[in-house]
N, C-alpha and C positions, 0 to 999 in steps of 0.2 A: 318513526323515524327514520328519515331518508337523507343520505351524506354521499357524497362525488369528492373522492379523493380528485382533487385538483393535479399530482404527481409534481409537484412546485414547491413543499412545501406549508398546504393549505389544503384546508377539508370544505365546500361550500356546504348548509343546510337546506339541503331544495326547498321544505317547508317555510323555511324564514326570510333569505336568499342571503343571512348570513354568511361573510367566510371567517373562517376561524384559523389558528394558526396552529398547526397538526400535533404541533411538537410539544410539550408544555417547556415553558425557558429554562434559563439554564438558570438553576440557584434560588433559594427564596427570596421574599421582598417586603419589605411592610410598604402599608398603602401608598403614601407616597411615593417611594421608588417604584412601584405596580404600575402607579402612574407614567412615570417618567419610560421605564420601562421601553410600556409602549406608544406612546406618543415617537420615545426614536425610536422605533422599528421599524426598518426597513427588510419587505421583505416579497417571494411575489415580485418586484419591483416594482410594491406597492408602497408610500409610506405615510395612509392614515391610516392606520390601528394604534386603535383602544383599547384603552381595558373595556373588560366588559360589563356593564348595570348584573344586580341580581337575578332580575329575572331571566334576560339571556343564560346569562352561568344554567341557569340552574336548566334553561331550556336543553340542553344537551346535555341535563342528569338522564341515563337509562334504566330507570326502575326495576326494572327485571334481572340488572347482573347489580354482583359486589366483587369491591374489593379486584380492579374498582367499576366504579358505576358510569362506568359511560360505555360507549361503542368502543369496539378494538382498531375500527380504522383515524382515531387518536389515539399519540403515544401521550398518555396519562401516568402520573403519579399517582396513587390512591391519599389523598389528603387533602386538606384543604386550599380554597383556592380563591383567591380572592375579585373581591367585586367593585366598582365604582360606587355604587348606593351606601352613600350616607342613612348612619342609624337617624330619625328623625328627633328623637327627645333624648340624643347626647350627638355633638361631634366631633367627639372625639372617639367614632365606633363605625363600621364597613358591614354591611351584610357580604360571610360569604357562604360557597359552598365547600362541604364532603365530600368527595368523587371517590373517595372511600364507600357510603353506604346513601350518600344521596343529601344529608342532610342539610340543611342552614340556618345560619345562624348569626347572631353580631359578634363580633370582638373588638377588640383594639387596634386601633390604627398603626400602630407601634410594634407587632407582632408580624413576624414576618411569614406567609404561606406560596403557594407556589402560584402563580400567572400563564392565564392563555389569552393572549391575545383577539380580537375581534375585528371587524371593519365592517361596513354599512348602517343603513337607516338601521338607530337603534329602536329594539322592543322599548314600550310602555310598560313601567309597571308601578302599582302601588307600594306608598308605604316606602317611598324610598326620597331621597331631597335629591 
């Protein structure tokens, strides 16, 4: 994993080309509010931010680290982070990534979790809606 600190509140993943919000968004968000937060975000002069899909969010997990399981270049809280990927079998659930230990699980859209916005070409994933 190779990241560049853009010195403007963002980090670029040099492997995927995705640009990430460096700090965790303030507060916790339900799935619908997380989508809204990202879509309304203006950061580093950019306004095309979005909620990452599950594959993108999992791509920044560092499985060699715990509490948090993410590179220190990110300002990360240990805990669950929202993805935009819904669970195909149930429209009331979405995939989330836990940055305490790096596990992936789906949960109810109404539960509140941390958020980190992303911008750039979306990474495709399997089993996502």
